[in-house]
Every structure is written in C-alpha cells, then in structure tokens.
N, C-alpha and C positions, 0 to 999 in steps of 0.2 A: 601471544602475539598482539601487539597494539592494534586497534582498529584504524583503518586508513582515515585520514581527515578527508572530508568531502569540501572541495574548494567553494568559495563563497558564491561564485557565479552559478555553479550547479544547485547550491542550496536556494538561491533566488528562483531558479526554474522550478525547483520541487516544491517550493511554497506556493506556486500557482495552481488553479484548478485545471490542471492537464488531464487529458485521457491516460489511463494506465491499464495495464494487464497484469493479473496476479497469477502466479504459478505455483501449483501444489503437486503433490505426488499420491497417487492412488496406493493402496495397499498392495496391489499387484506390480507397482512400480511405473505404471503408466503415468506420464506427465499429463497435467491438466491445466489449461490456461482459461482465463476469463477477464473480461473487462470489469472494472471496477473504479469507484471513487475511493480517493485516499485523502489523507490530510498529513502534512508535515508537521510535527510537533516536538519541537526541541531536540532534534537529532534522531528521533524515532519516526516510524511511519505508522498511522492509525488506519486500519480498514475495519469496517463494521458490516456485519452479515446477518441476516435473518437466521434465527435459532435452528431453523429446518435446512439449512444449506448443506449439500454433501461436502463442499470445502471444509467446513468444521470437522467432519469425520477424519478427513486427510490430515488436518493440522493437528488433531489430537494424536493420531498414529505417528506422524512425522512433522514436528513443528517447523522445519526447514521450509522457507518459501522465498519466492522472488517476486519481485515488483518491477516492472518496466514502465517507466513514465516517458511518454512522447512529448516533446516540446510542441505545444499547441501552436507555436508561430512558426515551426519548421518541423514537420513530423518525420524528417530523415534523421533529426538529432533526438538522442534519447539518453536517459540515465536508468541503468537497471540496478537495483539493490538487492542484496541476498543477506539473509540472516535467519533467526529463530523468533517465532511468533509466540507470544503469551496471550491466552485468552482469558477474557473476564466478561461478565454479564454487563450489559448497559441497561441498568434497571429502570432509570427514568427517561430513557431515550436522549439523554444529554449529548452524547457524542455523535449519534446518527444526526442529531440536529446540527451539530457543528460542522459535520461534513456536508449535509445537504445545503446548509446557508453557504458554504464555501463555494458549492457549484452552482446553486439556483437563486441564492438570496432569501430563500424561505426554510422554515422548519420542515422536517421530513413529514410527508403526508400520512403514511400508514401507521397508525398509532395501535393497531390491534395485536400485532405479533412481537414476540420477545426478540431482542437484538443481542448480539454478541460482538464485542470488540476483540481485534487481533492486533496486539502491539507488536511491530516488527523491529527488533534490535539488530541494527545492521552490523555486518561482519565484513562485507566486502561490496564493492561497486564496479560497474563498468559503464564507460560513456562511448557514444558513437556521434560523430558529426560536429563535435565541438573542436575548436582549435587546441593543438597540443598544449598551449600554455594554460588552457582552462582546466586540465585535469592532471 
C-alpha cells in the first residue's frame, strides 16, 4: 500500500520547532509517551536520544512509534505520524546539534554522552483541528 502524502500545509507546520510527544511500547505492551524534540527532514522525522534512554530498548524490541506534533500557534491542532524507526549512532553529535539549533538556535550543550538517532519512516498520519481541505 502506498504511503499517504502529507499535504503541504501540514508539512509546513511539521517543519517548525513545535512541541511533540513520542510514543513507544514497552515489552509488556504498556504504551509510553514522552515529550521530545524532533526535526522534519525530507519526509522523515528525526528524533535523537541519549544512548542510555529506556525508549531505545522499546524501539529495539518494537520499532513502531508514533509522534504527535502540537501546532505551537494553536495547541488544539496537531498532526500525529506513525511508522517504523531505524536507529543509528550520532557519533559526532551532528544530528543532535541540528535539532538543538532548530529549537534553541545553539548547539547541544551536553557533549559527554553518546547519542542515538531514531529515523521515523512515516506509514500513516492523523490530523486534528485543521480544516478538512487541509488533510
């Protein structure tokens, strides 16, 4: 089945440094959500985590994740994307720096701990609060 195209107005919203919540599933099936920074990158979503995060265990066991992005201009509007994540090391902290600059305008401060990228390939999405012509 073909992946659904995300309309341009929603992509524009996803490109902004909006608040977001990432969902994973523990081994026992319990859903887990946590606030996170993200970066829209050419149709995929980049999330970056400290190498010691529990979320990485969840993703390694079940790579299916969800990310809900709240429109920073109107939090009752959101776009939720679902798909599978691929993990890779962020050896030189290039990607966490890109994300930090997106949100703060500065490189990431903590340079002492290893970081891991999670690249989300989107399979589906859901919107709330946008006009029906937008989605």
